[in-house]
C-alpha positions in Angstrom: 9.7 -42.0 -21.3 11.9 -41.2 -18.3 13.1 -38.0 -20.0 9.5 -37.0 -20.7 8.5 -37.7 -17.1 11.4 -35.6 -15.8 9.9 -32.6 -17.7 6.2 -33.2 -17.2 6.0 -30.8 -14.3 7.4 -28.0 -16.4 4.9 -28.8 -19.2 2.1 -28.6 -16.7 3.5 -25.3 -15.3 3.7 -23.7 -18.8 0.2 -24.8 -19.5 -1.1 -23.3 -16.3 0.7 -20.0 -17.0 -0.7 -19.8 -20.5 -4.2 -20.5 -19.3 -3.8 -17.9 -16.5 -2.6 -15.2 -18.9 -5.8 -15.6 -20.9 -8.0 -15.7 -17.8 -10.2 -12.6 -17.8 -10.6 -12.4 -14.1 -6.8 -12.4 -13.6 -6.3 -9.8 -16.2 -9.1 -7.6 -15.0 -8.0 -7.7 -11.4 -4.4 -6.9 -12.3 -5.5 -4.1 -14.5 -7.7 -2.6 -11.7 -4.8 -2.7 -9.3 -2.5 -1.0 -11.8 -5.2 1.7 -12.4 -5.3 2.2 -8.6 -1.6 2.7 -8.5 -1.6 5.0 -11.5 -4.5 6.9 -9.9 -2.5 7.5 -6.7 0.4 8.6 -9.0 -1.8 11.0 -10.8 -3.2 12.4 -7.6 0.3 12.9 -6.2 1.4 14.7 -9.3 -1.7 16.9 -9.3 -1.2 17.7 -5.6 2.5 18.5 -6.3 1.8 20.8 -9.2 -1.3 22.6 -8.0 -0.9 25.2 -5.3 -3.5 26.6 -3.0 -5.1 29.9 -3.9 -6.9 32.1 -1.4 -9.0 35.0 -2.7 -8.9 38.0 -0.4 -11.2 41.0 -0.6 -9.0 44.1 0.2 -9.6 47.8 0.8 -6.7 50.2 0.2 -3.0 49.8 -0.5 -2.2 48.7 3.0 -4.1 45.5 2.6 -2.4 44.8 -0.7 1.0 45.2 0.8 0.1 42.7 3.6 -1.0 40.2 0.9 2.3 40.5 -1.0 4.3 39.9 2.2 2.0 36.9 3.0 2.7 35.3 -0.3 6.5 35.9 0.1 6.5 34.3 3.6 4.6 31.2 2.3 7.0 30.8 -0.6 10.0 31.2 1.7 8.7 28.3 3.8 8.2 26.0 0.9 4.4 26.3 0.8 2.7 26.9 -2.6 0.1 29.3 -1.3 -1.0 32.3 -3.4 -3.2 35.2 -2.1 -5.3 36.7 -4.9 -6.6 40.2 -4.2 -10.2 41.2 -4.9 -10.4 45.0 -4.6 -13.4 46.4 -2.8 -14.5 50.0 -2.4 -15.4 49.7 1.3 -15.5 47.3 4.2 -19.1 46.6 3.5 -18.4 45.8 -0.1 -15.6 43.4 1.0 -17.9 41.7 3.4 -20.5 41.3 0.6 -17.9 39.6 -1.6 -17.3 37.0 1.2 -21.0 36.4 1.6 -21.5 36.0 -2.2 -18.5 33.6 -2.4 -16.6 36.0 -4.6 -13.8 35.9 -2.0 -12.6 33.4 0.6 -11.9 36.0 3.2 -11.7 39.8 3.6 -8.8 41.7 5.1 -10.0 44.8 6.8 -8.3 47.5 9.0 -9.8 47.5 12.5 -10.5 50.6 14.5 -7.7 50.1 17.0 -5.0 50.2 14.3 -4.9 46.4 13.8 -6.3 44.1 11.2 -9.3 41.8 10.9 -9.9 38.7 8.8 -13.6 38.2 7.9 -14.8 34.8 6.7 -18.2 33.3 5.9 -18.8 30.1 7.9 -15.4 28.6 8.5 -11.8 29.9 9.2 -9.4 29.7 6.3 -6.2 28.2 7.9 -3.9 29.5 5.1 -5.1 33.1 5.5 -5.0 32.9 9.3 -1.4 31.6 9.3 0.3 33.6 6.6 -1.6 36.9 6.7 -1.3 36.8 10.5 2.5 36.2 10.1 2.8 39.1 7.6 0.9 41.5 9.9 3.0 40.5 12.9 6.2 41.1 10.9 5.0 44.5 9.6 4.0 45.6 13.1 7.3 44.4 14.7 9.3 46.3 12.0 7.3 49.4 12.6 7.7 49.1 16.4 11.4 48.4 16.1 11.9 51.6 14.0 10.0 53.7 16.6 12.3 52.3 19.3 15.4 53.1 17.3 16.4 49.5 16.6 15.9 46.9 13.9 13.9 43.7 13.6 17.0 41.6 13.4 18.3 43.0 16.7 14.9 42.4 18.3 14.9 38.8 17.1 18.5 38.1 18.2 18.7 34.8 20.1 15.2 33.7 19.0 16.4 31.1 16.4 15.2 27.6 17.0 17.4 24.7 15.8 16.1 21.2 15.0 17.9 18.1 16.1 16.9 14.7 14.7 17.6 11.8 17.1 17.0 9.2 14.4 17.7 10.9 11.1 16.5 8.9 8.0 14.2 6.6 10.0 10.8 6.3 8.3 7.9 8.1 9.9 4.9 6.3 11.5 2.8 7.1 8.4 5.4 5.6 6.1 5.6 2.5 8.2 1.8 2.0 8.3 1.7 2.6 4.5 4.5 0.1 3.9 2.8 -2.6 6.1 -0.5 -2.0 4.5 0.8 -2.4 0.9 2.9 -5.5 1.7 -0.1 -7.1 3.5 -2.7 -6.2 0.9 -0.7 -7.4 -2.0 0.1 -10.7 -0.4 -3.5 -11.3 0.6 -4.9 -10.1 -2.8 -2.5 -12.3 -4.8 -2.9 -15.4 -2.6 -6.7 -15.4 -2.7 -7.0 -14.6 -6.4 -4.5 -17.1 -7.7 -5.3 -19.7 -5.0 -9.0 -19.6 -5.8 -8.3 -19.8 -9.5 -6.1 -22.9 -8.9 -8.8 -24.6 -6.9 -11.4 -24.0 -9.6 -9.0 -25.4 -12.2 -8.6 -28.6 -10.2 -12.3 -29.0 -9.8 -13.0 -28.5 -13.5 -10.5 -31.1 -14.4 -12.1 -33.6 -12.0 -15.6 -32.8 -13.3 -14.6 -33.2 -16.9 -12.7 -36.4 -16.1 -9.6 -34.9 -17.8 -7.6 -35.6 -14.7 -8.1 -39.3 -15.1 -6.5 -39.1 -18.6 -3.7 -37.0 -17.4 -3.0 -39.2 -14.3 -2.7 -42.2 -16.6 0.2 -40.5 -18.4 2.1 -38.6 -15.7 2.5 -38.9 -11.9 0.0 -37.0 -9.8 2.9 -35.5 -7.9 4.3 -34.0 -11.1 0.8 -32.6 -11.8 0.7 -30.9 -8.4 4.3 -29.5 -8.8 3.5 -28.1 -12.2 0.3 -26.4 -11.1 2.0 -25.0 -8.0 5.0 -23.8 -9.9 2.8 -22.2 -12.6 0.7 -20.4 -10.0 3.7 -19.2 -8.1 5.5 -17.9 -11.2 2.3 -16.0 -12.3 2.1 -14.5 -8.8 5.7 -13.4 -9.0 5.1 -11.9 -12.4 2.1 -10.0 -11.1 3.8 -8.7 -8.0 6.9 -7.7 -10.1 4.7 -5.7 -12.4 2.9 -4.0 -9.6 6.2 -3.3 -7.7 7.7 -1.8 -10.9 4.7 0.5 -11.4 5.0 1.5 -7.7 8.7 2.3 -8.0 8.0 4.4 -11.1 5.3 6.2 -9.2 7.6 7.0 -6.3 10.3 8.3 -8.7 7.9 10.4 -10.7 6.4 12.0 -7.6 9.8 12.8 -6.2 9.6 10.2 -3.4 13.2 9.0 -3.9 13.8 9.2 -0.2 10.9 6.9 0.5 12.0 4.5 -2.2 15.5 4.3 -0.6 14.0 3.6 2.8 11.8 0.7 1.7 14.2 -0.8 -0.9 15.8 -3.2 1.6 12.5 -4.4 3.0 11.2 -4.8 -0.6 13.9 -7.3 -1.4 13.1 -9.5 1.7 9.4 -9.1 0.9 9.9 -10.8 -2.5 11.7 -13.7 -0.9 9.0 -14.2 1.8 6.3 -13.7 -0.8 7.6 -16.4 -3.0 7.7 -19.0 -0.1 4.2 -18.0 1.1 2.6 -18.1 -2.3 4.1 -21.5 -3.1 2.8 -23.0 0.1 -0.7 -21.5 -0.4 -0.8 -22.7 -4.0 -0.3 -26.3 -2.7 -3.0 -25.8 0.0 -5.5 -24.3 -2.5 -4.8 -27.2 -4.9 -5.5 -29.7 -2.1 -8.7 -27.8 -1.4 -9.7 -28.2 -5.0 -8.8 -31.9 -4.9 -11.2 -32.6 -2.0 -14.1 -30.9 -3.9 -16.1 -32.5 -6.7 -18.3 -29.5 -7.7 -17.8 -25.8 -8.0 -20.3 -25.4 -5.1 -17.9 -27.2 -2.8 -15.0 -24.8 -3.4 -16.3 -22.1 -1.1 -16.4 -24.5 1.9 -13.1 -26.2 1.2 -11.2 -22.9 0.7 -12.9 -20.9 3.5 -10.5 -22.2 6.2 -7.5 -21.1 4.2 -9.0 -17.7 3.3 -10.1 -17.1 6.9 -6.5 -17.8 8.2 -5.2 -15.3 5.6 -7.7 -12.7 6.6 -7.0 -13.1 10.3 -3.3 -12.7 9.6 -3.9 -9.7 7.5 -5.8 -7.8 10.2 -3.4 -8.9 12.9 -0.5 -7.6 10.8 -2.2 -4.2 10.4 -3.3 -3.8 14.0 -0.4 -5.5 15.9 2.2 -3.5 17.7 5.0 -4.0 20.2 5.9 -7.5 21.2 2.8 -8.9 19.5 4.1 -7.6 16.2 7.5 -9.0 16.9 6.2 -12.5 17.5 3.9 -12.2 14.4 6.9 -11.4 12.2 8.4 -14.8 13.0 5.2 -16.8 12.3 4.6 -18.4 8.8 2.5 -16.1 6.6 2.7 -13.4 9.3 6.4 -13.0 8.4 5.5 -12.1 4.8 3.3 -9.2 6.0 5.2 -7.9 9.0 9.0 -8.8 8.8 9.7 -6.6 5.7 8.1 -3.5 7.4 10.1 -4.2 10.6 13.3 -4.2 8.5 12.3 -0.9 6.9 11.8 0.7 10.3 15.0 -0.7 11.7 13.3 -2.7 14.4 14.7 -6.0 13.1 18.2 -7.0 12.0 19.0 -9.1 8.9 19.6 -12.2 11.0 16.0 -12.0 12.4 14.7 -12.0 8.9 16.9 -15.0 8.1 15.5 -16.9 11.2 12.0 -16.0 10.2 12.7 -17.2 6.7 14.1 -20.5 8.0 11.0 -21.0 10.1 8.8 -20.4 7.1 10.8 -22.9 5.0 10.5 -25.6 7.7 6.7 -24.9 8.0 6.4 -24.9 4.2 8.1 -28.3 3.9 5.6 -29.8 6.4 2.5 -28.1 4.8 3.5 -28.9 1.3 4.0 -32.6 2.3 0.5 -32.8 3.8 -1.0 -30.9 0.9 0.7 -33.2 -1.6 -0.6 -36.2 0.2 -4.2 -34.8 0.3 -4.0 -33.9 -3.4 -2.7 -37.2 -4.5 -5.2 -39.3 -2.5 -8.3 -37.1 -3.2 -7.8 -36.2 -6.8 -9.3 -39.4 -8.2 -12.2 -39.4 -5.8 -15.2 -38.1 -7.7 -18.1 -39.6 -5.7 -18.5 -36.8 -3.2 -16.8 -34.0 -1.3 -14.2 -35.0 1.2 -12.7 -33.3 4.2 -9.0 -32.8 4.6 -9.0 -35.4 7.4 -10.9 -37.9 5.3 -8.5 -37.4 2.4 -5.5 -38.1 4.6 -7.0 -41.4 5.6 -7.3 -42.6 2.1 -4.7 -44.9 0.5 -2.8 -44.1 -2.7 
C-alpha cells in the first residue's frame, strides 16, 4: 500500500496527460498556433524569393539604357528589384500606358536634357531611387568625360565607412519581437492549460468521482499529479512550438537571429517551467472552490487578470520599470529572457530573479495546496479563497 501511495501522484499525472492529449480544445489551439508559425514561415520564404518588379514605359534607346543601369545598381546593393520595359511610340503613348495601368511609371526625356518620371496617383519609391541613381551616374560620367577626368577621380574621398558601436546586439525590432513571443506563449499556455485544469477539477466534484479517489489516495498526491501532468503538457507544447520556430528561422536564413536569442531561450524554458507549475496549482485551487462550471469564470478571473496585466506591462514597460518587472514573479518569465538577449542583464541577475520566483512559488504552492485540500470535498456551494483557508482539514 505504501509503495502504491508513493506512485499515486505519477499515476494521476499520466492520466491527466492522456486526457489532455485527447482534448479537442488543446489539440485545436496547438494546431492553430503551429499554423500561425508556419504561415509566418511561408510568408518569409515568399518575401525572400519574390522580387519587386516595376514596369516602365520607355521611349527610345536612351531610356532602355537607363533601365539596365538601374537594375544593375539595385542588384549591386542587394535589392531584388527588376525594371521591366514597356516600349512606347511617343511620350503621349507612354503616359497613356501609365493611366491604363499597363505600366507603373513612364521614363521620359525632358526638354532641358534631363529625365522625368511620370506616375498615375502615387510615387513609386523603387523607380524614384534606382532610376534616379542611374540617371545621376550617367550624367556624372558624361560631365566627367567633358571635363577631361573620370568618375572615379571625381568621387575620390567620397567613400563613407560604417562603424558599429555594439556589433551583434539585436535591434529594437528584434527585441520587441522576442519579448512579444515570450510573453504571448506564456500567457497563452497558462490560460489554456490552467482553465482546462480548473474545469477538470469541477467535473470531478460534480460527478462525485473525487470522493471515491480521495478515499484511496491522499488529496495532496492528487494535486501533485494534476499539477505535474499540466506542467509536462505545457512543456511539451512549448517545446513543439519552439522547435517549429527554430526550423522557421533556419529555413528563412535567420541564423543570426537564432544565435542572438538562443541564450535567452534557454533561460525562458527554466522560468516558464516554474511559472506554469505555480499557475497550475493556483488554477487547481480555483477549480476546487467552485462547485459548478458557471463558477469557474469568477474563481479564475483574478488569476487571469493578473496574467493579463503582467502581459501588457511586459510589452509596454521600459527603462527602470522593465528592470524591476524582470525580477518579479511571472514578470520575470516574460521580461528577463529578453533582457538577457539584449545584453541588458547578466546571468547572475537571471539567477537572482529565478531564486525570487522559486521562493514565491513555494509560498503560493503551499497556499494553493491548502485551499485545494480543504475545498475539494465541499460540494454545497461556491467558496472564496479566504473561506477555503478558514476551513479545517
